[in-house]
N, C-alpha and C positions, 0 to 999 in steps of 0.2 A: 305301186312303185315304192311308197313310203315303207310298207311292210318289208319288202325285199331289201331296202336300204338298212333297216334295223337288223335284219339277218346278216347283212354284210358287215355291219359294225360289230356284231357279236363275234364274227369270224376274225375281225381285226383284234378284238379283245383277247381272243385265244392266241393270236399271233404274238401279241405283247407278252402274254403269259409264257409262251415258248421262249421268246427273247429274254425274258426275266430269268428263266431257268438256265438258258445258255450263258447269259451274262454273269449270273450268280453261282454257277457250278463251281467256280473257284472257291467260294466260301466253304463249300462242303468237302472239296477234294484236295485243296492246295496243301494242307498240312500233311495229309496221309500220302500224297505223292512226293512232297518235299522230303519226308522222312524215309521214303522208299519202302514203305510197308506194302503198298499196292502200286502196280503200274497204272498209268493213266486210264487205259481202257477199262480195267477192272474197277478202278475207283469211280468212274462216272456211272458204270452199271450199278454199283453198290449204292451210290448216292441217289440215283434215279428211283431205285426200288423203294428206298425209305422215304423219299419225297412223296411217292404215291400212297404208301402205307398210312400216311397222315390223314388221308381222306376218310378213313374209317375210325379214327381215334381222336380227332380234334373237332371242336365245335365251330360255330360260325360268328363269334362275337366280332372278330376283326372285319369280316365281310359286311356286317351290319353297320359298323362304324364308318367304313368307306362309302357305303351306299347312302347313308343319310346324315353322317356326322361331320363331313368336311365342307360340303357346299349345300345350299338350300335346294332340296329336292324339287321345289317348284320351278326352278330355272332350267332344269335338265331338259335338253332336246337331243335328238340324234346328232345334229351337227356339233353340239357342245361336247358330247362324249367322243365323237370321232376326232375333234380337235385335240382333246385331252390325251387320247391314245397316241396320236401322231407326235405330240410334244414329248411324251414319255419314251416312245420308241426311238425317235431321232436322237434324243440325248443319250439313251442307252447305247445306241450303236456308235455314237461319237466317242464315248468314254471307253467302250470295248475296244475300238480301233487303236486308241492310244494306251491301252493296257491299264486304265485307271479304275480301281474298284469302287465306283460310285454306287449310290443306292437306287435300285429300281423302285423301291417303295416311295421314296421321296420324289423321284421323277414322275411317278403317277400322281401323287398328291399335288405336286407343282403343276402338272398338266391340267388336272381338274380345276385348280384354283385359277390358273391363267385364262382358261377358256371361259370359266364362269364370270370372271371380272370383265373380260372382253364383251360378254353378252349383256351383263346386268349391273356392272359396277361392283365396288367393294362390298356392298350390301348382300351380294350373292354368297359370300363366305360366311359360314356359321361359326362365328368366333365364340366357341364354347369349350366344354371339357375336352373333347377329342382333339381340338387344335392345341390346347395347352399340353395335353399328354404327348402329342406327336412332336411338337417343337421342343418340349423338355427332353424327350428321348433322343433327339439328335445329339445332345450333349451327354445324356445319362447312359445311353446304351453302350457306347465305347468305354465309358468309365466303369460301368458294371462289368462288362466283359474283361477289361483290364484288371480290375480288382479280383474277379473270380479266377482268372488265369494265374495271376500272381500268387494268390492264397493257395490254390491247388498245387502249384509248382513248389512253393516253400514247404507245404505239408509233406509232399512226396519226398523232397530232399531230406527232411527231418526223419521220416519213417525209414528211408532206405540209405541213411548216411553210412552204414557199415557194409553195404552191398556194393560189389564192383560195378563199374559202368556197363560192362558187357552183359552182366546178368540183369541189370535194370532194363537194358534195351530188350533183352529176350522176353522179359515179363510184359513190357508195355507195347511190344509190337502187336500181339493179338488183342491187347486191351484197346489199342487204338482203332481196331475195327468196330468195337462197341461205341466208342466216343464219336467216331465218324458217322455211324448209323444214327446216333442220337442227334447230332447236329443236322444231318440231312432231314430227319423227321421233323425237327423243330422249324427248319427253314421252309419245308413244304407246307407245314401247318400254318405259318404266318403269311408267307408270300402268295400262295395260291388263293387265299381268301380275298386278297385285294382285288384281283381280277373278278372274282365272284361278285364282290360288292359293286363294281362298275357295271357289270352285266345286269344285275338285278335292278340297280338304279335306272338303267336305260329301259328295261322291260316294264318296270312299274310306271315310268313316265309315259309310256306309249301303250299301256294295257288296253286302251279303248280300241286299238287296231285289231286285237286278237281275242276279245271277249266272246265273240260269236263265231270264231273260226272252228273248223273241224280238221281232222287229220293231224299231221305233225305240227301245223301252225298253232293248234290249241295249246301245245306245250309252251308256247311263248307268252301265254297269259300269266302275269304275276300280279297278285292283288296288292302287295306292298313290299317294301324293302326288307321286311322281317320274314318274308316267305321266300326261301331259296330252293328252287327246283333241284331235284337230285341230278338231273342231266347237267346242270350248270356246275355243280360240285365235281362230278366225275370228269367233265370236260376240262375244268381248270387244273385239276391235279394231273390229268393225263398230259396236258400241254406243258406244264412246268417240268414234269418228269422227263418228257421227250427232249425238252430244251437242255436240261441237265445232262442227258445222255450224250448230246452232241458236244457239250463242253465249250468253255471260253478260254482257250489255252493261253492267250496273251496275259490274262489276269492271273492265271494259275502261277505263272512265273513270278509275278510281283508279290502275290500273297505267300507263296510257298517258300521262296528263297531270298527275296530281295529285302524284306522288312527285317528279318533276323534269321539266323540259322537254327533249325530245330532238329532235335533227336526224337525218337518215338515217345519218350516220356513228356517232352515239351508239346508234341502234337496232341497227345492225350489230354493234357491240361488245358491247352488252348481250345480244343473242340468241346470238351466237357463244360468249361467255363462259359463259352459262347452259347452252347445249347441251353444251359440253365437260365441264362439271361433272356434269351429269345422266348423260351417256354413261359417264363414269368410274364412277359409282356403279352403273349398270346392269350394267357388265362384271363387277363384284364381287358382284352379286346383292343389292345394298342397296336397300331400298324408300325412296328419297329423295323429298323433297317438291319437285316442280318449281316450286311457288309460291314456296317459300322461296328457291330458287336463283335464279330470274329476278328476283325482287324485289331480292335482294342485288346482282345484276349491274347492275340499273338504278341502284341507289344508288351503286355504284362508278363508273359512267359519269358520273353527275351530280356526284360529288365531284371529278372532274378539272377541272371549271370553277372551282368554289369550294365550300367546305363549305356555304355559305348557299344554294347552288342546290338542295340537297336539303331537302324539307319534313320535317325530323326529327320533328316532332310527329306527323305522319301515320304516318311509318315506325315510331315508337314504339307507336302504337295497333295497327298491323299485327302487331308483335312480340308484344304482349299476346294477340292472337287466336291466334298460334301456340302460346304457352305454355298457353292454355286448351283448345286443341283436343282433345288426348288425354284429359284428365280429363273434359271436358264430354261428348264423344262416349261415353266409358266409362260415365258416369252415366246417360245416356239409354238406352244399350244394356242396362245392368244392369236398369233399371226395365222396359224392353220385354221382356227375357227372363223376368223374374219374373211379369209379367202373362201372357205366353204360356204359361209353365209351369203357372201356377195354372189357366188356362183348360183346358189339356189334362187336368189332374187332376180337373176337375169331373165 
């Protein structure tokens, strides 16, 4: 029964990955839809394809950070992982319903932390380098995105100052296809790994169940969190790509039109700036929020016109959602774990 429970949790993890893609599809497509370079259906297909391409071109540093750098691997149990996933999924669905572009990454980190603390106290959290990086990038990732978007936009303005607005748009409409692809690739490369890390952490903690199994169950044996099976990688990238394909249309409206008005040149700058910042974090194994980064980049692009071009009130409400994500997901996960644990003890 325990072995099948672990399999069910793996399925829930892939469900979270699907919801992650569904929730975060706005990150990849909002600007390209907002500038009308692609229609929504073409945009999600484009984004989903490049989400999946990342499976063959990105390493696993982020997955290893999630698997062993956030909470003590010694406290991981099936109920803890299930509680963490429920906390992240519920918070993601709540913020999706209200059209708030919160961070799926931080929802998962909050879920893991909340369930771990409910099980073993504050000592279950590994207060080390990865936590410092993760908490730092809550503030740094939107600032890096903002700076990159702002600098790219100012540079393009300077280079094309003698070119008509119409011609600039004609140049950057096809260019935005490239920037959107780059953003989707970087999004898949960072976010899919988080689910991979959770699954591997679960399998490593229960490996004694599968060490002597045969058939398909033998593929569930994982010696350590540093060993990520190929089927976990492909499953995670497939799930996030399918989620992106279905799209989170409520958030697309917020990201694509409500923060600031964008033309193709602005969409190109925002997407490229966001992609560069996310790729940098992925290279260092930091589980960064793609939502935070692209939102900051959009704000940076809007600010090049004039500060009033950015709807700062809306941006402020989004920031509050970012601040609340980790503690809110942690609280939901803690309650979920305690209920699951009580049910098992009955």
